[in-house]
N, C-alpha and C positions, 0 to 999 in steps of 0.2 A: 824800714828796710832792715832785714836782718841777714848776717852772713857769718860763716865760720872764718876764722883766720888760720894761718899756718901754725900758729901756737896753741890751737885748740880753744882759744877764747871766742866768745860770741861778740860780734861787733853790731852796734845799732845806730843807724843814721837818724838823726832827729833834725829834720828840716824846719827852720824857724821862719823862713820868708812868708810874709803876708800873702803874696801872690804865688801860688803853686803852678797855675797854668802859665803858658807862654803869653806875653803881652799881645802877640799878633791875633790872639783868639778872643780879645776882649773888645767891645764896642768902644770907639774913641771917646764917647762922653763918659764911660765909666773910668777909662784910663786917666782922664783929666782930674778925677777926684782922689787919685791915690798915687803913691810912689811905687812903681814896680819892683824896686829894689829893697823896699824896706824889709829890715831883719836879716838881710843877707850876711851880715857880719856876726850873727849870733847863733848859727847853727852849731850842733855838737855831734860828736861821734863818741858813743860809750863803748867801753871795753869791759865786758862782764866776764869774770873768771870765778872759779870756786874759791871757798875759803881756804887759806893756806896755799894758794896757787904758787907754783914754782915755775919760772919761765924755763921752758925746755930749750935745749940747744936747737937752733934752726938749721935745717940742711937745705941748701940751694938745689931744688929739684932740677933745674936746668943743667946742672953739672953731673947728674946722675947718668949711669949707663942705662941701655935699654933694659937689661934684665932687672936692675934696680927699680926702674920706673914700673915695670910690670908688677913687682912685689907691692908697690904703693897702691895697687888697685883694690886691695883688700884692707887698707889702712882704716882705722875707726874714724879718722877725721875726714870729713867730706870734702874740705878744701884740698887735701893732699890727693884723694882719689880724682877729683875733678881736674886738677892741674896735671897730674900724671897722665890721665886720658888725653888732655889737650896736647901735651908734649909729644906723646906717641903718635898722635895723628899729624902733628906738624912734621915730625922727623921722617914719617913714611919709611921706617926701617923694615925691610922685609924679614929680618931676622926676629922681629917681635912677634910675628903671627904664631909660630909653633910655641913659644913661651906663653903667650896669652891663651892659646888653645889648651895647653896643659893646665893652666890655672882654672880655666873653666871647668875642666873635668875633675879637678882635685879639691878646690876650696870648699869649705863649708860655710862661707859667707855669702848670702844672697846678693847683696850689694856688689861683692866682688865679681859674682857670676854675671850680674847685669852689666857691669862695666866691661867685662871681658867681651861680652856679645857686642857691645856698642864699639869697642876698640877694633874688634875684627872687621865690623862693618866699615869703620873709618878707614881701615887699611886695605879695603877691597879684597878682603881675604875670608869673608864669611862664607862658609860652605853649608850645604844642605844638612850635613850631619850636625853642625854646630846648631842651626836653628831647631832641628829636631830635638836635640838635647834640651834646648831652652823651652821648648813647647811642653816637655815632659818634666820640667822642673818641679820640685815640691813647693817652691814659693810662688804665690799667685803673681807677685810683682814682676818676677822674671818671666813667667809664662806670658803675661800681657805684653812685656817688651818684646819678647821673641815673636809674637804675633805680628807686630809691627814691622819687625826687620825681616819677617818672611815675605812681605809683599812683592819685592822685586824678584824673588826666587820661584814663586809658585807657578808662573807660566811655563817654566821649563821642567816641572816635576809633578806629575799626577800624584805620586805618593805623598809629597809635601802638601799638595792641595787637599788631599783627603785627611791628612793629619790635622790641617788647619780647621777644616769643616767639622772635624769630630769634636772640636772644643765647644760646640753649642751645648754640650752637656757638662761643661766645666763647672765645678761647684762655686767658683768665685764670680761674682758679678763683674769685677773689674776686667776679667779676661774675656767674658762674653761681650762686654761693652766694646772693648778694643777689637774683638772679632767682628762686631757689627760694622765698624768703621772700615776695618781691613778687607772685608769681604769683596770689595770692588775688584780686588786682584785675582779672585777665583774665576774659573771658566764660568760662563753665563749661567747655565742650568745649576751648577753647584752653588754659585752665589745666591741664586734666587731660593733654592731650598734651604740654605743656611739662613738666609735672612727671614723667611717665612717661619722657620723653627724658633728663631730668637724673638720675633715679634709675638708669636703666640705665647711664649714664656715670660718675656720681659717687656712687652709692648705697653704695659701700663705706665711704665716710666717714660716721661717725655723726652729724656735725654737719649734712650735707646731709640725712640722713634726718629729723632733728629740724626742719629748716626746711621740709621737705616736709610733715610733719605739721601744723606751724603753719599753712601755707597751705591745708591740707585741713580746717580746722575746720568748714567748711560743705559737706556732701554729699560725703564722700570715697569713696562707693561705687563711682564709675566708675573711679577709679584702681586701687582694690583689684581690681575685676573684671579689668581689663586685664592687670595684673601677675600675677594668679593664672593667667590663660590662657598666660602667657609661661613655658613649662616651664624654659627655660634660666635665667631670672632667679630663678624661684621655687626652683631647686635650689641657688642660691648661699647661703652663710651669711648675707650681708648682706640678701639677698632674703628669706629666711625670717624674719630678725629684723624687718624692716620690715613684712612682711605681718601678722606676729603683733601687732606694736604698733599697726598701723592697725585691726585687727580689734578689739583691746581699746578703741581710741579710739571706734570705731563702737559697740561694745557699751555703753560708758559713756553715749554720747549718746542711746541708745535710739531711733535712727532706724529704723523698721520696714522701709522700703525698702532702705536700706543693709544692715541685718542679713540681709535675704534673699539678698544677693549673697555672703555667706560661705559 
């Protein structure tokens, strides 16, 4: 296990115990042959720092004001960003929202923009304009995060749903992958057309196919019918595999309308 600390050092947990699993998960006859606590006094925590490291003064984030915590969202130390995000969520200070929204619009740090979107969602202050900004961000990681955060908002906005579906042509695979998962939130017809486009483009990847199946937990028959009618797609190994998997999914769900499409 690796983690950043508030001092910027990297901490490494070295577990020394012979038994890593819980004793409850081992057969009794195996436990009789070993000491479940063997090595528990020998574990180590390593603190890795650069050469000529100088301990920086530590600032207790819990004593910071809301505006000071917002400023920490762009800090180069991940521990400080994460802790500031958590404290802003715990405080639920309404005054934080405009400060975070301003940071979202002005910072040149992609991680800062990602944290800003997440904090706004945690404050229940995430607006459609915030998500739209995230979907248009220059960094694919921010766009992918915005796709996920858009899920609860698209039902009330056809414009946002269209923005989301347009990401089928995003150049970054991670954005399209998240879109495959998040397409469940789109209106049914738009969800189906989005997934069909993604499967035709990225369906050779097994993870994309699994994401599509996840999004098609409700009424997958439309996608099945459209892809079955696409002879070129149905002739590919990935296409055949996905169609078979989707047919099994429909069969297990027992939906008669969808079963008739098979």
